[in-house]
VONU-967510 format. One record per residue (C-alpha): x, y, z; residue number from 0. Coordinates in Angstrom, 2 decimals. Each point is the difference from the previous one (the first is absolute). Layout:
VONU-967510
{c1=X; c2=Y; c3=Z; num=NUM}
...
END
This chain:
VONU-967510
{c1=149.46; c2=130.51; c3=157.94; num=0}
{c1=0.76; c2=-2.23; c3=-3.00; num=1}
{c1=-0.49; c2=-3.72; c3=0.30; num=2}
{c1=3.09; c2=-1.76; c3=1.27; num=3}
{c1=1.63; c2=-2.59; c3=-2.24; num=4}
{c1=2.62; c2=-2.62; c3=0.89; num=5}
{c1=2.48; c2=1.47; c3=2.46; num=6}
{c1=2.77; c2=-2.58; c3=-0.42; num=7}
{c1=1.76; c2=-1.08; c3=-3.21; num=8}
{c1=-0.79; c2=-3.65; c3=0.70; num=9}
{c1=-3.71; c2=0.74; c3=0.40; num=10}
{c1=0.06; c2=1.89; c3=-3.30; num=11}
{c1=1.81; c2=-2.86; c3=-1.77; num=12}
{c1=-2.58; c2=-2.47; c3=1.29; num=13}
{c1=-2.86; c2=2.26; c3=-1.05; num=14}
{c1=1.56; c2=0.39; c3=-3.43; num=15}
{c1=0.16; c2=-3.80; c3=-0.38; num=16}
{c1=-3.46; c2=-0.51; c3=1.52; num=17}
{c1=1.35; c2=-2.34; c3=2.71; num=18}
{c1=-1.25; c2=-0.46; c3=3.53; num=19}
{c1=2.59; c2=-0.18; c3=2.77; num=20}
{c1=-0.21; c2=-3.79; c3=0.10; num=21}
{c1=0.13; c2=-0.39; c3=-3.78; num=22}
{c1=3.02; c2=2.27; c3=-0.17; num=23}
{c1=1.76; c2=-1.95; c3=2.73; num=24}
{c1=-0.65; c2=-3.17; c3=-2.00; num=25}
{c1=1.85; c2=1.51; c3=-2.98; num=26}
{c1=2.90; c2=1.00; c3=2.23; num=27}
{c1=0.06; c2=-3.50; c3=1.51; num=28}
{c1=0.46; c2=-1.51; c3=-3.47; num=29}
{c1=3.06; c2=2.20; c3=-0.61; num=30}
{c1=1.23; c2=-0.71; c3=3.53; num=31}
{c1=-0.04; c2=-3.75; c3=-0.71; num=32}
{c1=1.61; c2=0.40; c3=-3.44; num=33}
{c1=2.88; c2=1.91; c3=1.55; num=34}
{c1=0.63; c2=-2.85; c3=2.43; num=35}
{c1=-1.25; c2=1.71; c3=3.15; num=36}
{c1=-2.79; c2=-2.53; c3=0.61; num=37}
{c1=-3.70; c2=0.67; c3=0.73; num=38}
{c1=-1.29; c2=3.14; c3=1.69; num=39}
{c1=-2.65; c2=0.27; c3=2.67; num=40}
{c1=-3.07; c2=1.10; c3=-1.96; num=41}
{c1=-1.75; c2=2.35; c3=2.41; num=42}
{c1=-1.83; c2=3.08; c3=-1.23; num=43}
{c1=1.13; c2=2.07; c3=2.97; num=44}
{c1=3.61; c2=-0.38; c3=-1.20; num=45}
{c1=-0.74; c2=2.24; c3=-3.01; num=46}
{c1=-2.08; c2=2.35; c3=2.15; num=47}
{c1=2.95; c2=0.51; c3=2.34; num=48}
{c1=2.36; c2=0.62; c3=-2.91; num=49}
{c1=-2.33; c2=2.66; c3=-1.38; num=50}
{c1=-0.62; c2=1.65; c3=3.36; num=51}
{c1=3.73; c2=0.40; c3=0.53; num=52}
{c1=-0.02; c2=-1.94; c3=3.25; num=53}
{c1=2.05; c2=-2.88; c3=-1.46; num=54}
{c1=2.73; c2=-0.02; c3=-2.65; num=55}
{c1=0.11; c2=-3.16; c3=-2.17; num=56}
{c1=3.11; c2=-2.09; c3=0.55; num=57}
{c1=2.70; c2=-0.16; c3=-2.68; num=58}
{c1=-1.30; c2=-3.24; c3=-1.51; num=59}
{c1=-3.55; c2=1.36; c3=-0.31; num=60}
{c1=1.27; c2=3.19; c3=-1.61; num=61}
{c1=2.11; c2=-2.03; c3=-2.42; num=62}
{c1=-3.10; c2=-1.99; c3=-0.98; num=63}
{c1=-2.04; c2=3.18; c3=-0.39; num=64}
{c1=2.67; c2=1.62; c3=-2.17; num=65}
{c1=-0.05; c2=-3.07; c3=-2.26; num=66}
{c1=-3.77; c2=0.25; c3=-0.26; num=67}
{c1=0.14; c2=3.68; c3=-0.97; num=68}
{c1=3.06; c2=-0.18; c3=-2.24; num=69}
{c1=2.19; c2=2.28; c3=2.11; num=70}
{c1=3.73; c2=-0.92; c3=0.11; num=71}
{c1=1.13; c2=-1.27; c3=3.37; num=72}
{c1=2.85; c2=2.55; c3=-0.05; num=73}
{c1=-2.62; c2=2.78; c3=-0.05; num=74}
{c1=-1.70; c2=-1.59; c3=3.02; num=75}
{c1=3.27; c2=0.17; c3=1.91; num=76}
{c1=0.74; c2=3.55; c3=-1.16; num=77}
{c1=-3.37; c2=1.61; c3=0.70; num=78}
{c1=-1.27; c2=-2.11; c3=2.89; num=79}
{c1=-3.59; c2=-0.57; c3=1.11; num=80}
{c1=-2.39; c2=1.35; c3=-1.15; num=81}
{c1=1.91; c2=2.29; c3=-2.36; num=82}
{c1=0.84; c2=-2.72; c3=-2.49; num=83}
{c1=-3.70; c2=-0.70; c3=-0.56; num=84}
{c1=-0.23; c2=3.34; c3=-1.79; num=85}
{c1=2.05; c2=-1.57; c3=-2.80; num=86}
{c1=-2.76; c2=-2.53; c3=-0.66; num=87}
{c1=-2.42; c2=2.45; c3=-1.63; num=88}
{c1=0.55; c2=-0.13; c3=-3.77; num=89}
{c1=-2.10; c2=3.14; c3=-0.48; num=90}
{c1=2.73; c2=2.03; c3=1.71; num=91}
{c1=2.93; c2=-1.36; c3=-2.01; num=92}
{c1=-0.07; c2=2.62; c3=-2.77; num=93}
{c1=-0.09; c2=2.85; c3=2.52; num=94}
{c1=2.77; c2=-1.38; c3=2.19; num=95}
{c1=2.34; c2=-1.55; c3=-2.53; num=96}
{c1=-0.28; c2=1.79; c3=-3.36; num=97}
{c1=3.30; c2=1.55; c3=-1.14; num=98}
{c1=0.63; c2=3.64; c3=0.88; num=99}
{c1=-0.30; c2=1.15; c3=-3.60; num=100}
{c1=-2.67; c2=1.97; c3=-1.92; num=101}
{c1=-1.42; c2=-3.31; c3=-1.26; num=102}
{c1=0.02; c2=-1.42; c3=3.54; num=103}
{c1=-1.84; c2=3.07; c3=1.25; num=104}
{c1=-2.70; c2=-0.50; c3=-2.63; num=105}
{c1=-0.40; c2=-3.65; c3=1.04; num=106}
{c1=-0.17; c2=0.93; c3=3.68; num=107}
{c1=-2.56; c2=2.77; c3=-0.48; num=108}
{c1=-2.12; c2=-2.26; c3=-2.19; num=109}
{c1=0.00; c2=-2.60; c3=2.79; num=110}
{c1=-1.00; c2=2.63; c3=2.56; num=111}
{c1=-2.78; c2=1.18; c3=-2.31; num=112}
{c1=-1.30; c2=-3.55; c3=-0.39; num=113}
{c1=0.09; c2=-0.62; c3=3.74; num=114}
{c1=0.42; c2=-3.24; c3=1.90; num=115}
{c1=-2.36; c2=-2.93; c3=0.14; num=116}
{c1=-1.37; c2=1.06; c3=3.39; num=117}
{c1=-0.05; c2=2.88; c3=2.43; num=118}
{c1=2.67; c2=-0.59; c3=2.65; num=119}
{c1=-0.53; c2=2.68; c3=2.64; num=120}
{c1=1.93; c2=-1.10; c3=3.01; num=121}
{c1=3.57; c2=-0.27; c3=-1.27; num=122}
{c1=2.52; c2=1.30; c3=-2.53; num=123}
{c1=1.38; c2=-1.66; c3=-3.13; num=124}
{c1=3.59; c2=0.89; c3=0.95; num=125}
{c1=1.76; c2=0.31; c3=3.34; num=126}
{c1=3.43; c2=-0.26; c3=1.58; num=127}
{c1=2.79; c2=-0.91; c3=-2.41; num=128}
{c1=-2.31; c2=0.16; c3=-3.02; num=129}
{c1=-1.11; c2=3.51; c3=0.88; num=130}
{c1=3.57; c2=1.16; c3=0.62; num=131}
{c1=1.14; c2=-1.44; c3=-3.31; num=132}
{c1=-2.72; c2=1.96; c3=-1.82; num=133}
{c1=1.38; c2=3.23; c3=1.45; num=134}
{c1=3.54; c2=-0.94; c3=-0.99; num=135}
{c1=-1.08; c2=-1.00; c3=-3.51; num=136}
{c1=-1.84; c2=3.30; c3=-0.41; num=137}
{c1=3.11; c2=1.92; c3=1.04; num=138}
{c1=2.08; c2=-1.95; c3=-2.51; num=139}
{c1=-2.51; c2=0.47; c3=-2.82; num=140}
{c1=0.04; c2=3.78; c3=0.46; num=141}
{c1=3.43; c2=0.01; c3=-1.60; num=142}
{c1=-1.49; c2=-1.21; c3=-3.31; num=143}
{c1=-3.27; c2=1.84; c3=-0.72; num=144}
{c1=-1.85; c2=0.00; c3=-3.30; num=145}
{c1=2.40; c2=1.42; c3=-2.61; num=146}
{c1=-1.85; c2=-0.70; c3=-3.26; num=147}
{c1=-3.56; c2=0.26; c3=-1.26; num=148}
{c1=-2.35; c2=-2.90; c3=-0.67; num=149}
{c1=0.41; c2=-1.45; c3=-3.48; num=150}
{c1=-3.46; c2=-1.51; c3=-0.39; num=151}
{c1=-3.53; c2=0.87; c3=0.92; num=152}
{c1=-3.31; c2=1.11; c3=-1.43; num=153}
{c1=-0.05; c2=3.55; c3=1.32; num=154}
{c1=2.34; c2=2.91; c3=0.56; num=155}
{c1=0.30; c2=1.39; c3=3.52; num=156}
{c1=0.44; c2=3.76; c3=0.09; num=157}
{c1=0.99; c2=2.37; c3=2.76; num=158}
{c1=-3.48; c2=1.54; c3=-0.14; num=159}
{c1=-1.52; c2=-3.41; c3=0.78; num=160}
{c1=2.34; c2=-0.49; c3=2.95; num=161}
{c1=-0.85; c2=3.46; c3=1.35; num=162}
{c1=-3.70; c2=-0.79; c3=-0.13; num=163}
{c1=0.54; c2=-3.35; c3=1.75; num=164}
{c1=2.09; c2=1.68; c3=2.72; num=165}
{c1=-2.83; c2=2.45; c3=0.64; num=166}
{c1=-2.47; c2=-2.85; c3=0.37; num=167}
{c1=2.23; c2=-1.65; c3=2.61; num=168}
{c1=0.21; c2=3.27; c3=1.90; num=169}
{c1=-3.79; c2=0.10; c3=0.13; num=170}
{c1=-0.06; c2=-3.55; c3=1.39; num=171}
{c1=2.48; c2=0.87; c3=2.75; num=172}
{c1=-2.16; c2=2.86; c3=1.22; num=173}
{c1=-3.24; c2=-1.98; c3=-0.26; num=174}
{c1=1.57; c2=-2.72; c3=2.15; num=175}
{c1=0.75; c2=2.57; c3=2.71; num=176}
{c1=-3.68; c2=0.72; c3=0.54; num=177}
{c1=-1.82; c2=-3.13; c3=-1.21; num=178}
{c1=2.33; c2=-2.82; c3=1.04; num=179}
{c1=1.09; c2=-2.98; c3=-2.02; num=180}
{c1=-3.29; c2=-1.85; c3=-0.37; num=181}
{c1=-1.55; c2=2.35; c3=-2.56; num=182}
{c1=3.18; c2=1.17; c3=-1.70; num=183}
{c1=1.67; c2=-3.41; c3=-0.38; num=184}
{c1=-1.91; c2=-1.12; c3=-3.17; num=185}
{c1=0.89; c2=3.30; c3=-1.70; num=186}
{c1=3.67; c2=-0.36; c3=0.91; num=187}
{c1=0.13; c2=-3.60; c3=-1.23; num=188}
{c1=-1.51; c2=1.11; c3=-3.33; num=189}
{c1=2.68; c2=2.69; c3=-0.37; num=190}
{c1=2.72; c2=-2.50; c3=0.88; num=191}
{c1=-1.32; c2=-2.51; c3=-2.53; num=192}
{c1=0.02; c2=2.63; c3=-2.74; num=193}
{c1=3.56; c2=1.05; c3=0.79; num=194}
{c1=1.11; c2=-3.64; c3=0.17; num=195}
{c1=-1.44; c2=-0.60; c3=-3.47; num=196}
{c1=1.66; c2=3.14; c3=-1.37; num=197}
{c1=3.37; c2=-1.07; c3=1.42; num=198}
{c1=-0.25; c2=-3.35; c3=-1.77; num=199}
{c1=-1.56; c2=0.92; c3=-3.34; num=200}
{c1=1.02; c2=3.49; c3=-1.12; num=201}
{c1=2.85; c2=1.79; c3=-1.73; num=202}
{c1=1.90; c2=2.75; c3=1.82; num=203}
{c1=3.40; c2=1.64; c3=0.05; num=204}
{c1=2.32; c2=-0.52; c3=2.96; num=205}
{c1=-0.93; c2=3.21; c3=1.84; num=206}
{c1=-3.75; c2=-0.57; c3=-0.43; num=207}
{c1=0.44; c2=-3.64; c3=0.98; num=208}
{c1=1.70; c2=0.90; c3=3.27; num=209}
{c1=-2.82; c2=2.40; c3=0.77; num=210}
{c1=-2.57; c2=-2.67; c3=-0.89; num=211}
{c1=1.59; c2=-2.50; c3=2.39; num=212}
{c1=0.27; c2=2.63; c3=2.74; num=213}
{c1=-3.74; c2=0.63; c3=-0.38; num=214}
{c1=-0.64; c2=-3.74; c3=0.03; num=215}
{c1=2.05; c2=-0.26; c3=3.21; num=216}
{c1=-2.16; c2=2.63; c3=1.69; num=217}
{c1=-3.23; c2=-1.66; c3=-1.20; num=218}
{c1=1.21; c2=-3.32; c3=1.43; num=219}
{c1=1.01; c2=1.74; c3=3.25; num=220}
{c1=-3.47; c2=1.52; c3=0.31; num=221}
{c1=-1.60; c2=-3.41; c3=-0.60; num=222}
{c1=2.26; c2=-1.52; c3=2.62; num=223}
{c1=-0.99; c2=2.66; c3=2.52; num=224}
{c1=-3.72; c2=-0.37; c3=-0.71; num=225}
{c1=0.10; c2=-3.79; c3=0.30; num=226}
{c1=1.94; c2=0.34; c3=3.26; num=227}
{c1=-2.61; c2=2.47; c3=1.24; num=228}
{c1=-2.64; c2=-2.67; c3=-0.68; num=229}
{c1=1.98; c2=-2.72; c3=1.78; num=230}
{c1=0.82; c2=-1.87; c3=-3.24; num=231}
{c1=3.64; c2=-0.53; c3=0.83; num=232}
{c1=1.17; c2=-2.53; c3=-2.57; num=233}
{c1=-1.42; c2=2.08; c3=-2.86; num=234}
{c1=1.42; c2=3.18; c3=1.53; num=235}
{c1=3.50; c2=-1.38; c3=0.16; num=236}
{c1=-0.25; c2=-1.32; c3=-3.56; num=237}
{c1=-0.80; c2=3.51; c3=-1.22; num=238}
{c1=2.80; c2=1.50; c3=2.10; num=239}
{c1=2.59; c2=-2.37; c3=-1.45; num=240}
{c1=-1.17; c2=0.77; c3=-3.53; num=241}
{c1=0.25; c2=3.70; c3=0.86; num=242}
{c1=3.56; c2=-0.55; c3=1.17; num=243}
{c1=0.87; c2=-1.71; c3=-3.29; num=244}
{c1=-1.58; c2=2.78; c3=-2.07; num=245}
{c1=1.90; c2=2.67; c3=1.94; num=246}
{c1=3.27; c2=-1.82; c3=-0.75; num=247}
{c1=-0.86; c2=-0.18; c3=-3.71; num=248}
{c1=-0.68; c2=3.74; c3=0.10; num=249}
{c1=3.23; c2=0.64; c3=1.92; num=250}
{c1=-2.06; c2=1.94; c3=2.56; num=251}
{c1=1.73; c2=-0.39; c3=3.37; num=252}
{c1=-2.36; c2=2.29; c3=1.90; num=253}
{c1=-3.09; c2=-1.82; c3=-1.26; num=254}
{c1=1.47; c2=-3.38; c3=0.93; num=255}
{c1=1.03; c2=1.29; c3=3.42; num=256}
{c1=-3.59; c2=1.14; c3=0.51; num=257}
{c1=-1.24; c2=-3.48; c3=-0.93; num=258}
{c1=2.39; c2=-1.55; c3=2.53; num=259}
{c1=-1.31; c2=2.41; c3=2.65; num=260}
{c1=-3.57; c2=-1.12; c3=-0.68; num=261}
{c1=1.10; c2=-3.64; c3=0.00; num=262}
{c1=1.50; c2=0.68; c3=3.42; num=263}
{c1=-3.36; c2=1.27; c3=1.31; num=264}
{c1=-1.62; c2=-3.26; c3=-1.03; num=265}
{c1=2.88; c2=-2.09; c3=1.30; num=266}
{c1=0.10; c2=1.53; c3=3.49; num=267}
{c1=-3.80; c2=-0.23; c3=0.13; num=268}
{c1=-0.44; c2=-3.68; c3=-0.90; num=269}
{c1=3.52; c2=-1.42; c3=-0.37; num=270}
{c1=3.38; c2=0.16; c3=1.71; num=271}
{c1=0.83; c2=3.59; c3=1.09; num=272}
{c1=3.72; c2=-0.65; c3=-0.48; num=273}
{c1=-0.70; c2=-0.73; c3=-3.67; num=274}
{c1=-1.69; c2=3.41; c3=-0.15; num=275}
{c1=3.08; c2=1.69; c3=1.47; num=276}
{c1=2.15; c2=-1.71; c3=-2.62; num=277}
{c1=-2.26; c2=1.20; c3=-2.82; num=278}
{c1=0.17; c2=3.62; c3=1.14; num=279}
{c1=3.78; c2=-0.19; c3=0.43; num=280}
{c1=0.31; c2=-1.17; c3=-3.62; num=281}
{c1=-2.23; c2=2.89; c3=-1.09; num=282}
{c1=2.09; c2=2.52; c3=1.94; num=283}
{c1=3.24; c2=-1.36; c3=-1.44; num=284}
{c1=-1.24; c2=0.35; c3=-3.58; num=285}
{c1=-1.77; c2=3.35; c3=0.42; num=286}
{c1=2.84; c2=2.06; c3=1.48; num=287}
{c1=-0.24; c2=2.49; c3=-2.87; num=288}
{c1=-3.81; c2=0.33; c3=0.23; num=289}
{c1=-1.62; c2=3.29; c3=0.99; num=290}
{c1=-0.17; c2=0.89; c3=3.71; num=291}
{c1=-3.74; c2=-0.72; c3=-0.04; num=292}
{c1=0.57; c2=-3.59; c3=-1.15; num=293}
{c1=2.88; c2=-0.54; c3=2.40; num=294}
{c1=-2.09; c2=1.40; c3=2.85; num=295}
{c1=-2.75; c2=-2.49; c3=-0.83; num=296}
{c1=2.50; c2=-2.86; c3=0.09; num=297}
{c1=1.39; c2=1.14; c3=3.38; num=298}
{c1=-3.57; c2=0.09; c3=1.29; num=299}
{c1=-0.72; c2=-3.53; c3=-1.25; num=300}
{c1=3.26; c2=-1.23; c3=1.52; num=301}
{c1=-1.01; c2=1.51; c3=3.34; num=302}
{c1=-3.35; c2=-1.76; c3=-0.10; num=303}
{c1=1.53; c2=-3.34; c3=-0.99; num=304}
{c1=2.61; c2=0.25; c3=2.77; num=305}
{c1=-2.74; c2=0.66; c3=2.55; num=306}
{c1=-1.52; c2=-3.33; c3=-1.05; num=307}
{c1=3.15; c2=-1.86; c3=1.06; num=308}
{c1=0.24; c2=1.95; c3=3.27; num=309}
{c1=2.99; c2=2.16; c3=-0.98; num=310}
{c1=-0.90; c2=3.16; c3=1.92; num=311}
{c1=3.26; c2=1.84; c3=-0.63; num=312}
{c1=0.18; c2=-0.90; c3=-3.68; num=313}
{c1=-3.61; c2=0.97; c3=-0.55; num=314}
{c1=0.45; c2=3.39; c3=1.68; num=315}
{c1=3.15; c2=0.66; c3=-2.03; num=316}
{c1=-1.73; c2=-0.72; c3=-3.31; num=317}
{c1=-3.06; c2=2.09; c3=0.87; num=318}
{c1=2.19; c2=2.96; c3=0.94; num=319}
{c1=1.86; c2=-0.44; c3=-3.30; num=320}
{c1=-3.38; c2=0.05; c3=-1.76; num=321}
{c1=-0.85; c2=3.35; c3=1.65; num=322}
{c1=3.36; c2=1.56; c3=-0.82; num=323}
{c1=0.02; c2=-1.22; c3=-3.60; num=324}
{c1=-3.58; c2=1.15; c3=-0.54; num=325}
{c1=0.99; c2=3.47; c3=1.24; num=326}
{c1=2.22; c2=0.35; c3=-3.10; num=327}
{c1=-3.20; c2=0.82; c3=-1.89; num=328}
{c1=-1.59; c2=-1.05; c3=-3.25; num=329}
{c1=1.75; c2=-0.32; c3=-3.35; num=330}
{c1=-1.25; c2=0.42; c3=-3.55; num=331}
{c1=0.85; c2=-3.63; c3=-0.71; num=332}
{c1=-1.91; c2=-1.47; c3=2.94; num=333}
{c1=-2.04; c2=-2.93; c3=-1.38; num=334}
{c1=-3.77; c2=0.42; c3=-0.22; num=335}
{c1=-0.56; c2=-3.11; c3=2.09; num=336}
{c1=1.63; c2=1.66; c3=3.03; num=337}
{c1=-2.75; c2=2.67; c3=0.27; num=338}
{c1=-1.26; c2=-1.40; c3=3.32; num=339}
{c1=3.29; c2=0.40; c3=1.85; num=340}
{c1=-0.13; c2=2.75; c3=2.65; num=341}
{c1=1.37; c2=1.01; c3=3.38; num=342}
{c1=-3.30; c2=-1.10; c3=1.53; num=343}
{c1=0.30; c2=-3.44; c3=-1.60; num=344}
{c1=3.42; c2=-0.45; c3=1.61; num=345}
{c1=-1.52; c2=0.79; c3=3.40; num=346}
{c1=-2.88; c2=-2.42; c3=-0.59; num=347}
{c1=2.52; c2=-2.73; c3=-0.76; num=348}
{c1=2.04; c2=1.06; c3=3.04; num=349}
{c1=-3.14; c2=-0.37; c3=2.11; num=350}
{c1=-0.73; c2=-3.47; c3=-1.39; num=351}
{c1=3.63; c2=-0.98; c3=0.64; num=352}
{c1=-0.17; c2=1.23; c3=3.60; num=353}
{c1=-3.17; c2=-2.02; c3=0.52; num=354}
{c1=1.76; c2=-3.05; c3=-1.45; num=355}
{c1=2.81; c2=0.57; c3=2.51; num=356}
{c1=-2.55; c2=0.15; c3=2.86; num=357}
{c1=0.36; c2=3.73; c3=0.60; num=358}
{c1=-3.60; c2=1.28; c3=-0.19; num=359}
{c1=0.83; c2=3.39; c3=1.52; num=360}
{c1=2.53; c2=0.75; c3=-2.73; num=361}
{c1=-2.47; c2=-1.32; c3=-2.56; num=362}
{c1=-2.59; c2=2.57; c3=1.09; num=363}
{c1=2.59; c2=2.79; c3=-0.08; num=364}
{c1=0.89; c2=-0.92; c3=-3.59; num=365}
{c1=-3.67; c2=-0.28; c3=-0.99; num=366}
{c1=-0.56; c2=3.51; c3=1.42; num=367}
{c1=3.05; c2=1.32; c3=-1.87; num=368}
{c1=-1.39; c2=-1.43; c3=-3.22; num=369}
{c1=-3.34; c2=1.72; c3=0.55; num=370}
{c1=1.82; c2=3.28; c3=0.71; num=371}
{c1=1.76; c2=-0.44; c3=-3.35; num=372}
{c1=-3.38; c2=0.31; c3=-1.75; num=373}
{c1=-0.44; c2=-3.67; c3=-0.73; num=374}
{c1=-2.36; c2=-0.10; c3=-3.00; num=375}
{c1=-2.65; c2=-2.36; c3=1.33; num=376}
{c1=-2.53; c2=1.02; c3=-2.64; num=377}
{c1=2.23; c2=-1.21; c3=-2.81; num=378}
{c1=1.11; c2=-3.22; c3=1.69; num=379}
{c1=-3.11; c2=-1.44; c3=1.58; num=380}
{c1=1.25; c2=-3.58; c3=0.30; num=381}
{c1=3.38; c2=0.88; c3=1.50; num=382}
{c1=-1.52; c2=2.48; c3=2.42; num=383}
{c1=-2.47; c2=-2.63; c3=1.20; num=384}
{c1=2.84; c2=-2.47; c3=0.51; num=385}
{c1=2.07; c2=2.50; c3=1.99; num=386}
{c1=-3.00; c2=0.96; c3=2.12; num=387}
{c1=-0.42; c2=-3.65; c3=1.01; num=388}
{c1=3.67; c2=-0.12; c3=0.94; num=389}
{c1=-0.43; c2=3.15; c3=2.08; num=390}
{c1=-2.98; c2=-1.69; c3=1.67; num=391}
{c1=2.23; c2=-2.97; c3=0.77; num=392}
{c1=2.60; c2=2.31; c3=1.58; num=393}
{c1=-2.63; c2=1.64; c3=2.21; num=394}
{c1=-1.33; c2=-3.39; c3=1.05; num=395}
{c1=3.46; c2=-1.25; c3=0.96; num=396}
{c1=0.26; c2=3.03; c3=2.28; num=397}
{c1=-3.37; c2=-0.83; c3=1.57; num=398}
{c1=-1.91; c2=2.96; c3=-1.48; num=399}
{c1=-3.08; c2=-1.84; c3=-1.26; num=400}
{c1=-1.98; c2=3.16; c3=-0.77; num=401}
{c1=2.73; c2=1.44; c3=-2.24; num=402}
{c1=0.52; c2=-3.39; c3=-1.63; num=403}
{c1=-3.65; c2=-0.41; c3=-0.91; num=404}
{c1=-0.22; c2=3.59; c3=-1.20; num=405}
{c1=2.92; c2=-0.54; c3=-2.42; num=406}
{c1=-1.42; c2=-3.32; c3=-1.14; num=407}
{c1=-3.39; c2=1.60; c3=-0.63; num=408}
{c1=1.68; c2=2.62; c3=-2.19; num=409}
{c1=1.69; c2=-2.86; c3=-1.84; num=410}
{c1=-3.38; c2=-1.61; c3=-0.67; num=411}
{c1=-1.32; c2=3.31; c3=-1.35; num=412}
{c1=3.10; c2=0.49; c3=-2.13; num=413}
{c1=-0.10; c2=-3.51; c3=-1.46; num=414}
{c1=-3.63; c2=0.20; c3=-1.14; num=415}
{c1=0.03; c2=-0.43; c3=-3.76; num=416}
{c1=3.59; c2=-1.33; c3=-0.03; num=417}
{c1=0.31; c2=-3.57; c3=-1.25; num=418}
{c1=3.19; c2=-1.16; c3=1.72; num=419}
{c1=0.80; c2=-3.04; c3=2.10; num=420}
{c1=2.64; c2=1.74; c3=2.10; num=421}
{c1=-2.03; c2=2.59; c3=1.96; num=422}
{c1=-2.93; c2=-2.39; c3=0.31; num=423}
{c1=2.34; c2=-2.68; c3=1.32; num=424}
{c1=1.61; c2=2.45; c3=2.41; num=425}
{c1=-3.43; c2=1.02; c3=1.28; num=426}
{c1=-0.93; c2=-3.65; c3=0.54; num=427}
{c1=3.19; c2=-0.50; c3=2.02; num=428}
{c1=-0.78; c2=3.11; c3=2.04; num=429}
{c1=-3.46; c2=-1.34; c3=0.83; num=430}
{c1=1.62; c2=-3.16; c3=1.36; num=431}
{c1=2.44; c2=2.04; c3=2.09; num=432}
{c1=-2.97; c2=1.74; c3=1.67; num=433}
{c1=-1.14; c2=-3.24; c3=1.63; num=434}
{c1=1.55; c2=0.81; c3=3.43; num=435}
{c1=-1.71; c2=3.42; c3=-0.03; num=436}
{c1=-3.58; c2=-1.01; c3=-0.76; num=437}
{c1=-1.19; c2=1.61; c3=3.22; num=438}
{c1=1.02; c2=3.39; c3=-1.36; num=439}
{c1=-2.82; c2=2.05; c3=-1.52; num=440}
{c1=2.28; c2=1.12; c3=-2.85; num=441}
{c1=0.85; c2=-3.60; c3=-0.83; num=442}
{c1=-3.64; c2=-1.02; c3=0.14; num=443}
{c1=-1.03; c2=2.80; c3=-2.36; num=444}
{c1=2.78; c2=-0.77; c3=-2.47; num=445}
{c1=-0.70; c2=-3.73; c3=0.02; num=446}
{c1=-3.73; c2=0.63; c3=-0.46; num=447}
{c1=0.63; c2=2.28; c3=-2.95; num=448}
{c1=2.42; c2=-2.33; c3=-1.76; num=449}
{c1=-1.57; c2=-3.33; c3=0.95; num=450}
END
């Protein structure tokens, strides 16, 4: 598991400024007095409680904090606590607020390539209203894609160059399936950096330019996925937003919808699941003319997101729509990035959704259906390991400790050589869930092997 960084925006802001809890509170107290609210009680535990989420600062304290960080008080009222704190990171400004133009895309991707001043693992750089507005802005920008070539630059971009770069990204996607993000991430970042530089300093005609930005969007999407897989959530979301911008510049609705679907995975994993539902709904609205394969993927993601908010009926409806749409078959214009979509994948997601909705029996039925659909475990080592842990969880909820430990042991075998935080984290959680069953021989053997 990767080392855990600050898990609250306030903790990250303090770390960025090099301030202890008491020193930070002293700075807030100064602003509090200047605003006419009087002195604050300077107790270190006050900040600790704010950062743990057990206490929300009162309106006066938040006003003082917003003054300290240069965030307009109107934004504090609009976004609420702790969402408005995300506006206090200057490193994120270019990604969040650049115009939705080719030039703005270049600025955003350059900022993502440079990275922030620190690794913020535990939270996102955009949530709630800010996240929804990004989806709306993307949809609006699709109406005005790149229509002219670049007029300055040192090099000429050709279609042959773009083809070669697309092939390299395809290799990265397949390497990620078997190696995980840890080893592939540096390679993907290097590809993204190259494409970002080409987008900002080359000459191309309009058609080649749109293809260049579509390739840049996919490179950014891959980087976002790999950083998410490593638990680096702020960086992941920065890449995703830059990918969204690049897809709009390219006028590529399907690519942008795919980015929103991946953003939704991250959002329902570490953010607000309702935000994830909203992202997928925006993707579905804008990708109505996409191929059945792409639309099936979006139905599947909607089903998973809806399971996260407890919408059993809505989730089932979307998953059934995914199955029916997928049955329409493949098309010659299916995007390369959708290669992983299959009937078995839909059933794996259906199983995870059933588990989310506390229906372990249905989860096991869907897992079995996926296996019967020739789920390609050999080509997707990380995902198979993750699903095996979820199957182990389903067995354990039904009281079958032997079957649970057997599935978890297979997950351990499958994840050997895969550098990914998600299956390793899931296995750690499973070990904790075995605590009530330590008397079982199966549990003892599993815990001894993985201890």
